[in-house]
N, C-alpha and C positions, 0 to 999 in steps of 0.2 A: 591590540586587535590583530596585528599581523602575526604575532607569536601564537595567538589562539588559533588562527587559520592554519598555520603551519602544523601545530600539534594535532589538531583534528584531522587534517588531511593525511598526516603520517599514520595516525591511528587507523583510518580507513584502509590505507595501503597495507599495513601489517595484517589486519583482519582479512582483507581480501586475499593476500598471499597465503594465509593460513588455510582459507577455504579452498583456494585453487590447488594447493599442493597437498591435499589430503587431510585437511583439518588439523594437522599437527597434534595428534593425540597425545595426551599426557598420562593416560592410563589405557587399559585394554578395552574399556567399555564405552567411554563417552568421548565425542569429538571435542576439540578445543573450545568451540563456541558455546556448547552446552554447559561445559564446566564453569564458564564465566557467568551463566545465568543465575539469578536469584530465584528462590522457590516460594517466597512469601513476601508480601508488601502490605504494610499497615494492617496486619491481621488477616489478609486475604491470601488463601492458598492459590498459587499460580500453576498453570500448566507449563509445558516445556515446548521448545521449538520442535522436539521430536514427536509431539502429539499431532502434528498437522499431517494430513494426507496429501500426497503429490497428485494433483488433478488438473494441472495446467494444460493449455491447448497444444503447446509445442515442447513440453518438457521444461526442465529447469534451465533458466537463462543465465549466462555468464556475461556480466557487464564489466568492461574495463574501467576502473575508477579514474584512470588518467584521461580517458576520452569521454567520460559521462557528462551529459548536460541535461538539465531540466528546462524545457521550453514552455513559455506562456504565450499563447496566441489567441486569435479569434476576436471577439468583441471587446477589445481593449484599446486604449489610446496609444499605447506603446508596447510592443512585444518585448518579452524578456527571455533571457537565457542565462542559466546559472550552473556553474560547476560545483563540485563538492566543497571546495574552499569557500565559495560564495555562500553556499547554503549553511555553512558552519557559523555564519554571522547572525542568523535569524534566532529570535527568542525561542527557547526550548519549552516544551509542555509535556506533561506526563498524565496518563490516565489508565485505569484498569478497565478493560473492556473485553467482553466475551464475543468471540467469533462463532456463529452458528451456521453450519453448512447444511445445505439441503440433502446431503448424503446421510445425515443423521448424527454427526459428531459435532462436538463443541470444545473450544479451548479458551480459557480465561488467561489473559496476559497483561502484564504491565507494558504498555506501549509508550514510546518516547519519540518525539519528532517536532515537526513544524506545522503550525496552523496553515491550512490552505488559504485562508483569507489574508494572512500576512504576505503570502507570495503574490497573489493576484492583485492585491491592493497597490503594489508597486507599479503595476502596469496600468492602473486606473481603468476600472470597468466602465464600458460604454453604456449609454442609456438603452434600455430594451433587453439587456442580458438577463436571463432567468435560469440558465442551465450551465453546468460545468461537465465537460466530457474529458475523461481521463484516458490516455493512450499508454500502452505498455510496449516494451521492447519486442515482444513476440507477436504483436499485432492485435492483442486483446484490447477491447474498449468497453467502457461502461460510463454511465452518467448519473448525476444527482442534481436535484434542484439547488440553485445558488442559495436560496433562503435556508435550506436545510444545512448546508455547509457552514453558513455564517452563524445561525442560531445555536448550533450544537458545537461550534468551535472544533470542527473536524480536522484531524491532523493527518499528514503523511508521516509514517514512522520509519526511522532508520535504526531504531533499537527495540529489542524485545527482551523483557526481564533484565534490563541493564546491560545486555550484550548487543553488539552490532548485529544486524540482521544477517542470517546466513543466506546464501544464494537460493536455497530451497524455499526460503520464506519471503523472498522478494528483494534482496539486495539490489540497489541501495535504498529503495523506498516502496512501502506498501501503504495503501489507503486504509485508515481505520474507520470504516463506515459503520459506526456503532448503531445498534438497533436495526440493522439491515442484514438480510441474508448474505451468506458468504460470497456469492457471485458478484457482489458490489465491492468486495475488498480487493481491488485490483493490485497486482504485484508488478515489480520492475517498471515503475512509472517513468516515462520519458517526456511526456507532454501533458500540459493542462490547457484545455481549449475552452474558452468562455463563449457561450452560444445563446441564441434566442429560440432554440428548438426544444421545447419541453417534451416532444414526442420522440426524441432521438432514442434509438434502440441499439444497445451494445451487443456484444457477441452472443451471450445467452438470451438476452431479452429479445433479440431478433428471431429466435426460434421458438419463442413461446413463454419464456419466464416472465413473471410479473415485473413490470418496470419500476413500480414503487418499492418492491422488495422489502416491505416492512416485516421484521421478524414477528412471527405469530400470525401473520396474514397469509393469503394465498401465495403459493409458490409459482403457479402457472396461470397464464391468461388463456393459452390455447395449446393444443398439441398438434403439430404438423405430422400427418400420417407417415410420410416418408422419412421422418426423423425419429431415431430411436436413441433416447438418452440412457446409457448403461447404468447411471446412478439411480435411476428410478425403478430398476428391476430388482 
């Protein structure tokens, strides 16, 4: 177990260093991380990390893996805090899921990571909890019903198409909010907060985006006159 933690942590450091110091190109066209990606899984053609558009609220975030921790707080009997070595001990899960953005683009990816339920179960959820709020390094937040996370075995992913997430894609963790519009797919997750507030509104939801965010359903609940979303033009 200790050897596994050391190997996984060193892998994170190597990948992070590659990203931080210019992606260590091995040819003139593709960055190091993209070369490591697979393009097909069980007969399904996969998109690439390069297919995602940069639309974060504060630009790409750089998180130091030596200092990173994932906190679990809120309506739990005991708060939790995990570094990357701790998180390497959790059971791994894979699933092919398509991210659909309200901007009109989609990417199908093989995601790999940890079930949210496995993380919060260690903190023992308190009675009355019904919502989970996710917090990002850049201040972005969003929420999902606790029941949705449990029933769908939602994961936070640290790998995409077999390669460790790039910074642009949310290193070290992105939420794989399957069947939800892309604004629920929060990147650079630093805290998971268990709550009893089903009406909580995250960054985009607070300015009018539909809080349910079901793919195929309505994108907006309201439009605030003084707010102009460039992606809707």
